[in-house]
VEXGU-634589 format. One record per residue (C-alpha): chain; y, z, x; residue in three letters. Coordinates in nm, 3 decimals. Example, Ala and Ser with C-alpha at 12.3 -4.5 7.8 and 13.67 -1.06 7.14 Angstrom:
2
[baza A [-0.450 0.780 1.230] Ala]
[baza A [-0.106 0.714 1.367] Ser]
***
This chain:
329
[baza A [-3.023 -1.803 6.830] Met]
[baza A [-3.248 -2.021 7.055] His]
[baza A [-3.620 -1.976 6.991] His]
[baza A [-3.863 -2.004 7.280] Ala]
[baza A [-4.088 -2.310 7.325] Asn]
[baza A [-4.350 -2.416 7.578] Lys]
[baza A [-4.079 -2.532 7.822] Asn]
[baza A [-3.847 -2.231 7.785] Ser]
[baza A [-3.831 -1.912 8.000] Pro]
[baza A [-4.033 -1.605 7.895] Ala]
[baza A [-3.859 -1.338 7.689] Pro]
[baza A [-3.618 -1.104 7.857] Leu]
[baza A [-3.858 -0.818 7.791] Ile]
[baza A [-4.117 -0.970 8.030] Leu]
[baza A [-3.847 -1.018 8.294] Arg]
[baza A [-3.738 -0.658 8.260] Ala]
[baza A [-4.093 -0.519 8.287] Val]
[baza A [-4.176 -0.722 8.597] Phe]
[baza A [-3.843 -0.643 8.761] Ser]
[baza A [-3.900 -0.273 8.700] Ala]
[baza A [-4.237 -0.297 8.870] Ala]
[baza A [-4.082 -0.469 9.171] Val]
[baza A [-3.815 -0.201 9.188] Leu]
[baza A [-4.076 0.075 9.195] Leu]
[baza A [-4.262 -0.100 9.475] Leu]
[baza A [-3.947 -0.136 9.680] Ser]
[baza A [-3.862 0.232 9.629] Val]
[baza A [-4.194 0.326 9.784] Phe]
[baza A [-4.155 0.053 10.054] His]
[baza A [-4.453 -0.147 9.929] Phe]
[baza A [-4.260 -0.458 9.812] Ala]
[baza A [-4.424 -0.763 9.977] Pro]
[baza A [-4.198 -1.037 10.100] Ser]
[baza A [-4.370 -1.284 9.866] Ala]
[baza A [-4.218 -1.105 9.567] Leu]
[baza A [-3.883 -1.277 9.597] Asn]
[baza A [-3.657 -1.455 9.349] Ala]
[baza A [-3.853 -1.780 9.380] Gln]
[baza A [-4.177 -1.604 9.291] Ala]
[baza A [-4.014 -1.438 8.993] Leu]
[baza A [-3.885 -1.771 8.866] Asp]
[baza A [-4.230 -1.922 8.898] Gln]
[baza A [-4.380 -1.637 8.702] Leu]
[baza A [-4.116 -1.668 8.428] Tyr]
[baza A [-4.182 -2.041 8.400] Thr]
[baza A [-4.559 -2.000 8.385] Ala]
[baza A [-4.557 -1.717 8.132] Ala]
[baza A [-4.648 -1.812 7.771] Pro]
[baza A [-4.357 -1.842 7.526] Ala]
[baza A [-4.324 -1.573 7.260] Ile]
[baza A [-4.108 -1.632 6.952] Glu]
[baza A [-3.945 -1.319 6.808] Ile]
[baza A [-3.853 -1.368 6.440] Pro]
[baza A [-3.513 -1.271 6.308] Leu]
[baza A [-3.510 -0.948 6.109] Ala]
[baza A [-3.473 -1.017 5.734] Pro]
[baza A [-3.171 -0.878 5.547] Pro]
[baza A [-3.221 -0.561 5.343] Pro]
[baza A [-3.417 -0.640 5.028] Gln]
[baza A [-3.160 -0.474 4.801] Asn]
[baza A [-2.857 -0.646 4.956] Ala]
[baza A [-2.660 -0.901 4.760] Thr]
[baza A [-2.496 -1.175 4.963] Val]
[baza A [-2.192 -1.350 4.816] Tyr]
[baza A [-2.084 -1.686 4.951] Asn]
[baza A [-1.791 -1.765 4.725] Ala]
[baza A [-1.580 -2.035 4.883] Ala]
[baza A [-1.223 -1.964 5.000] Pro]
[baza A [-0.964 -1.978 4.728] Gly]
[baza A [-1.171 -1.811 4.455] Phe]
[baza A [-1.057 -1.452 4.414] Asn]
[baza A [-1.080 -1.213 4.121] Val]
[baza A [-0.864 -0.901 4.098] Phe]
[baza A [-0.943 -0.624 3.851] Phe]
[baza A [-0.593 -0.484 3.824] Val]
[baza A [-0.541 -0.110 3.791] Ser]
[baza A [-0.333 -0.079 3.473] Val]
[baza A [-0.453 0.259 3.347] Gly]
[baza A [-0.654 0.269 3.024] Gln]
[baza A [-0.657 -0.103 2.963] Gly]
[baza A [-0.772 -0.441 3.093] Asp]
[baza A [-0.612 -0.700 3.318] Ser]
[baza A [-0.780 -0.949 3.549] Glu]
[baza A [-0.596 -1.190 3.777] Tyr]
[baza A [-0.787 -1.487 3.919] Ile]
[baza A [-0.695 -1.729 4.196] Glu]
[baza A [-0.869 -2.065 4.163] Leu]
[baza A [-0.951 -2.290 4.461] Pro]
[baza A [-0.747 -2.575 4.314] Asn]
[baza A [-0.427 -2.371 4.340] Gly]
[baza A [-0.414 -2.272 3.972] Glu]
[baza A [-0.433 -1.912 3.853] Asn]
[baza A [-0.555 -1.720 3.548] Val]
[baza A [-0.453 -1.392 3.388] Leu]
[baza A [-0.694 -1.236 3.140] Ile]
[baza A [-0.517 -0.960 2.940] Asp]
[baza A [-0.218 -0.761 3.054] Gly]
[baza A [-0.291 -0.392 3.016] Gly]
[baza A [-0.091 -0.136 2.812] Pro]
[baza A [0.247 -0.138 2.993] Asp]
[baza A [0.516 -0.402 2.935] Ser]
[baza A [0.771 -0.249 3.174] Ser]
[baza A [0.884 -0.383 3.509] Glu]
[baza A [0.735 -0.072 3.671] Thr]
[baza A [0.395 -0.109 3.503] Gly]
[baza A [0.074 -0.172 3.692] Gly]
[baza A [0.056 -0.543 3.612] Leu]
[baza A [0.424 -0.610 3.690] Ala]
[baza A [0.390 -0.436 4.027] Lys]
[baza A [0.074 -0.629 4.111] Phe]
[baza A [0.223 -0.967 4.026] Leu]
[baza A [0.542 -0.885 4.216] Ser]
[baza A [0.348 -0.783 4.527] Gln]
[baza A [0.161 -1.113 4.519] Lys]
[baza A [0.483 -1.309 4.457] Asn]
[baza A [0.344 -1.467 4.140] Val]
[baza A [0.611 -1.661 3.947] Thr]
[baza A [0.393 -1.887 3.731] Arg]
[baza A [0.053 -1.858 3.566] Ile]
[baza A [-0.152 -2.161 3.474] Ser]
[baza A [-0.369 -1.993 3.213] His]
[baza A [-0.310 -1.668 3.023] Val]
[baza A [-0.591 -1.532 2.805] Val]
[baza A [-0.551 -1.263 2.540] Leu]
[baza A [-0.907 -1.155 2.468] Thr]
[baza A [-0.809 -0.971 2.147] His]
[baza A [-0.496 -0.812 1.995] Pro]
[baza A [-0.520 -0.448 2.101] His]
[baza A [-0.219 -0.294 2.275] Ala]
[baza A [-0.412 -0.194 2.589] Asp]
[baza A [-0.478 -0.565 2.642] His]
[baza A [-0.160 -0.742 2.526] Tyr]
[baza A [0.144 -0.523 2.599] Lys]
[baza A [0.161 -0.626 2.963] Gly]
[baza A [0.167 -0.988 2.851] Leu]
[baza A [0.509 -0.920 2.698] Gln]
[baza A [0.634 -0.873 3.054] Tyr]
[baza A [0.454 -1.190 3.167] Val]
[baza A [0.606 -1.415 2.899] Phe]
[baza A [0.950 -1.265 2.962] Ser]
[baza A [0.952 -1.300 3.341] His]
[baza A [0.706 -1.571 3.446] Leu]
[baza A [0.641 -1.934 3.360] Lys]
[baza A [0.319 -1.967 3.157] Val]
[baza A [0.160 -2.308 3.106] Glu]
[baza A [-0.134 -2.238 2.872] Asn]
[baza A [-0.210 -1.948 2.636] Phe]
[baza A [-0.565 -1.889 2.513] Tyr]
[baza A [-0.581 -1.672 2.203] Asp]
[baza A [-0.795 -1.578 1.904] Thr]
[baza A [-0.680 -1.617 1.544] Arg]
[baza A [-0.753 -1.250 1.478] Met]
[baza A [-0.453 -1.075 1.326] Asp]
[baza A [-0.455 -0.702 1.390] Asn]
[baza A [-0.305 -0.570 1.066] Thr]
[baza A [-0.238 -0.233 1.229] Gly]
[baza A [0.057 -0.373 1.423] Thr]
[baza A [0.311 -0.652 1.426] Ser]
[baza A [0.348 -0.655 1.805] Ala]
[baza A [0.065 -0.903 1.850] Asp]
[baza A [0.235 -1.153 1.621] Glu]
[baza A [0.563 -1.098 1.807] Ala]
[baza A [0.389 -1.189 2.134] Leu]
[baza A [0.244 -1.503 1.978] Arg]
[baza A [0.583 -1.602 1.841] Ser]
[baza A [0.734 -1.556 2.186] Gln]
[baza A [0.474 -1.791 2.336] Ala]
[baza A [0.548 -2.055 2.071] Lys]
[baza A [0.922 -2.024 2.124] Thr]
[baza A [0.876 -2.080 2.496] Leu]
[baza A [0.678 -2.397 2.430] Gly]
[baza A [0.360 -2.267 2.591] Val]
[baza A [0.053 -2.478 2.515] Asn]
[baza A [-0.162 -2.280 2.267] Leu]
[baza A [-0.542 -2.300 2.277] Val]
[baza A [-0.790 -2.135 2.038] Tyr]
[baza A [-1.125 -2.171 2.214] Pro]
[baza A [-1.453 -2.158 2.022] Ala]
[baza A [-1.795 -2.035 2.139] Pro]
[baza A [-1.957 -2.306 2.348] Gly]
[baza A [-1.627 -2.458 2.463] Asp]
[baza A [-1.576 -2.547 2.828] Lys]
[baza A [-1.223 -2.488 2.947] Leu]
[baza A [-1.037 -2.738 3.165] Ser]
[baza A [-0.914 -2.515 3.440] Trp]
[baza A [-0.843 -2.791 3.686] Gly]
[baza A [-1.057 -2.992 3.930] Pro]
[baza A [-1.250 -2.846 4.219] Gly]
[baza A [-1.586 -2.744 4.075] Gly]
[baza A [-1.465 -2.448 3.869] Val]
[baza A [-1.666 -2.394 3.549] Glu]
[baza A [-1.533 -2.185 3.261] Ala]
[baza A [-1.740 -2.150 2.944] Lys]
[baza A [-1.660 -1.952 2.630] Val]
[baza A [-1.937 -1.744 2.468] Phe]
[baza A [-1.741 -1.556 2.201] Asn]
[baza A [-1.407 -1.577 2.018] Ser]
[baza A [-1.252 -1.597 1.672] Cys]
[baza A [-1.106 -1.949 1.646] Pro]
[baza A [-1.067 -1.930 1.266] Leu]
[baza A [-0.795 -1.724 1.096] Ala]
[baza A [-0.907 -1.369 1.018] Val]
[baza A [-0.731 -1.034 0.986] Ser]
[baza A [-0.845 -0.674 1.012] Ser]
[baza A [-0.720 -0.329 1.095] Gly]
[baza A [-1.070 -0.214 1.191] Asp]
[baza A [-1.096 -0.152 1.564] Gly]
[baza A [-1.453 -0.273 1.593] Lys]
[baza A [-1.377 -0.598 1.411] Ala]
[baza A [-1.082 -0.666 1.643] Val]
[baza A [-1.292 -0.583 1.951] Asn]
[baza A [-1.565 -0.820 1.839] Asn]
[baza A [-1.322 -1.113 1.838] Cys]
[baza A [-1.285 -1.074 2.216] Ser]
[baza A [-1.277 -1.405 2.398] Ile]
[baza A [-1.571 -1.391 2.638] Thr]
[baza A [-1.564 -1.629 2.935] Ile]
[baza A [-1.803 -1.695 3.221] Arg]
[baza A [-1.622 -1.827 3.526] Leu]
[baza A [-1.832 -1.984 3.800] Ala]
[baza A [-1.753 -2.149 4.131] Tyr]
[baza A [-2.014 -2.253 4.384] Gln]
[baza A [-2.223 -1.941 4.456] Asn]
[baza A [-2.028 -1.687 4.252] Ala]
[baza A [-2.004 -1.617 3.879] Ser]
[baza A [-1.811 -1.359 3.680] Val]
[baza A [-1.847 -1.273 3.310] Leu]
[baza A [-1.538 -1.137 3.131] Phe]
[baza A [-1.625 -0.982 2.794] Val]
[baza A [-1.308 -0.807 2.678] Gly]
[baza A [-1.409 -0.527 2.440] Asp]
[baza A [-1.708 -0.701 2.282] Ser]
[baza A [-1.955 -0.452 2.136] Gln]
[baza A [-2.333 -0.448 2.112] Ser]
[baza A [-2.369 -0.658 1.793] Asp]
[baza A [-2.167 -0.940 1.946] Val]
[baza A [-2.360 -0.896 2.271] Glu]
[baza A [-2.682 -0.947 2.073] Ala]
[baza A [-2.544 -1.263 1.915] Arg]
[baza A [-2.444 -1.403 2.253] Met]
[baza A [-2.792 -1.332 2.393] Val]
[baza A [-2.954 -1.504 2.098] Glu]
[baza A [-2.724 -1.808 2.119] Thr]
[baza A [-2.680 -1.856 2.493] Phe]
[baza A [-2.964 -1.663 2.659] Gly]
[baza A [-2.992 -1.735 3.030] Ala]
[baza A [-2.647 -1.900 3.038] Glu]
[baza A [-2.502 -1.548 3.043] Leu]
[baza A [-2.654 -1.483 3.387] Arg]
[baza A [-2.370 -1.373 3.618] Ser]
[baza A [-2.329 -1.202 3.954] Asp]
[baza A [-2.042 -0.991 3.826] Val]
[baza A [-1.975 -0.828 3.489] Leu]
[baza A [-1.636 -0.709 3.373] Lys]
[baza A [-1.781 -0.421 3.171] Val]
[baza A [-1.708 -0.433 2.800] Gly]
[baza A [-1.472 -0.186 2.631] His]
[baza A [-1.401 0.026 2.940] His]
[baza A [-1.757 0.159 2.955] Gly]
[baza A [-1.787 0.248 2.588] Ser]
[baza A [-2.121 0.371 2.453] Ala]
[baza A [-2.115 0.075 2.213] His]
[baza A [-2.107 -0.195 2.482] Ser]
[baza A [-2.329 -0.293 2.777] Ser]
[baza A [-2.648 -0.281 2.572] Ser]
[baza A [-2.985 -0.309 2.745] Asp]
[baza A [-3.072 -0.656 2.604] Pro]
[baza A [-2.731 -0.788 2.706] Phe]
[baza A [-2.760 -0.652 3.060] Leu]
[baza A [-3.111 -0.794 3.084] Ala]
[baza A [-2.966 -1.139 3.010] Ala]
[baza A [-2.664 -1.106 3.241] Val]
[baza A [-2.848 -0.937 3.533] Gln]
[baza A [-2.523 -0.834 3.705] Pro]
[baza A [-2.528 -0.725 4.067] Lys]
[baza A [-2.181 -0.576 4.033] Arg]
[baza A [-2.011 -0.413 3.735] Ala]
[baza A [-1.635 -0.353 3.726] Tyr]
[baza A [-1.500 -0.096 3.480] Ile]
[baza A [-1.127 -0.104 3.406] Glu]
[baza A [-1.038 0.240 3.283] Val]
[baza A [-0.777 0.513 3.313] Gly]
[baza A [-0.722 0.864 3.185] Gln]
[baza A [-0.826 0.867 2.819] Asn]
[baza A [-0.953 1.078 2.530] Asn]
[baza A [-1.242 0.847 2.444] Tyr]
[baza A [-1.484 0.961 2.713] Gly]
[baza A [-1.470 0.623 2.888] His]
[baza A [-1.673 0.535 3.079] Pro]
[baza A [-1.956 0.705 2.894] Thr]
[baza A [-2.263 0.840 3.063] Gln]
[baza A [-2.485 0.621 2.846] Ser]
[baza A [-2.310 0.302 2.959] Ala]
[baza A [-2.315 0.410 3.324] Leu]
[baza A [-2.687 0.486 3.301] Ser]
[baza A [-2.766 0.147 3.148] Arg]
[baza A [-2.566 -0.032 3.417] Leu]
[baza A [-2.745 0.160 3.690] Gln]
[baza A [-3.083 0.091 3.533] Lys]
[baza A [-2.993 -0.279 3.536] Ala]
[baza A [-2.939 -0.255 3.912] Gly]
[baza A [-2.562 -0.307 3.914] Ala]
[baza A [-2.330 -0.149 4.170] Ala]
[baza A [-2.049 0.015 3.971] Ile]
[baza A [-1.679 -0.007 4.057] Phe]
[baza A [-1.399 0.168 3.866] Arg]
[baza A [-1.024 0.121 3.874] Thr]
[baza A [-0.964 0.487 3.786] Asp]
[baza A [-1.137 0.585 4.110] Leu]
[baza A [-1.040 0.307 4.349] Asp]
[baza A [-0.734 0.133 4.203] Gly]
[baza A [-0.714 -0.247 4.191] Thr]
[baza A [-1.045 -0.403 4.294] Leu]
[baza A [-1.113 -0.746 4.441] Glu]
[baza A [-1.414 -0.979 4.427] Phe]
[baza A [-1.536 -1.112 4.663] Pro]
[baza A [-1.464 -0.838 4.913] Glu]
[baza A [-1.432 -0.892 5.287] Ala]
[baza A [-1.773 -0.733 5.345] Ala]
[baza A [-2.086 -0.939 5.280] Ser]
[baza A [-2.291 -0.658 5.137] Phe]
[baza A [-2.190 -0.447 4.841] Gly]
[baza A [-2.220 -0.069 4.845] Pro]
[baza A [-2.487 0.117 4.656] Ala]
[baza A [-2.421 0.195 4.291] Pro]
[baza A [-2.220 0.506 4.214] Leu]
[baza A [-2.428 0.809 4.117] Pro]
[baza A [-2.442 0.897 3.750] Ala]
[baza A [-2.171 1.137 3.640] Gln]
***
């Protein structure tokens, strides 16, 4: 847009008004011969310049300027979690695999549609079946370079240890990140920091204890940041706020524990300040996502997106402005 200055023509509005006046005069046969194109041009040149400011964007709009090559997919896998990430350096990341290990499962179909044959970094946030079963398909059909895991042993099943044994047999590089670690996910300005995990050997059959070992990672690139929290619950959220504070600030939150009442606490959301919240959830008997979690997310000002309503979701989207938050249900 070119702004007017003392040497520029007057605004189009002034031209239009004067031209309309001339037209009226000519209709009534009163247009003097002096009112010709040359006279109009002289008037335009002599008129004072008026600068019209650009209209500001809506105050509640969130503009995302993530650079090309950084894409996050919240894969629709039913009642479970799986996030696939394309990095600008050509590497890729898979966080969790959902509850289906079959070739017809949600994750397998997604990876096939995108022609994915290798994954640079696979993360198992914690050993619950709705997060690791799909990884059985991944290790059996794709080349995996690095596997990020906790040392939490879920005593309620042996399937998690079978998956870990499979990774070792394949010669995959094993990593047990600790809180505060920065992950080397290739060059190109990508930052990946760990805020929670269980890097020391521990075992439990208690669901909450297993959830609270969830590897939590903040991934940032240029003007976009996404926080992946697995199934971390409110006590771990409080510990992360106390330890890391403002470092948790992220544009996007992968909502903890499928929208459970015991995650997405007010203090945690106050630290993260998400503009968008993605809930990975399917048909379930747990009441996920709960009304209490939805209300807290809305109060925090986050637009809410759900895989059970819209299928696989992508960030950033093609549109610059995100939709308004979903109404409470």
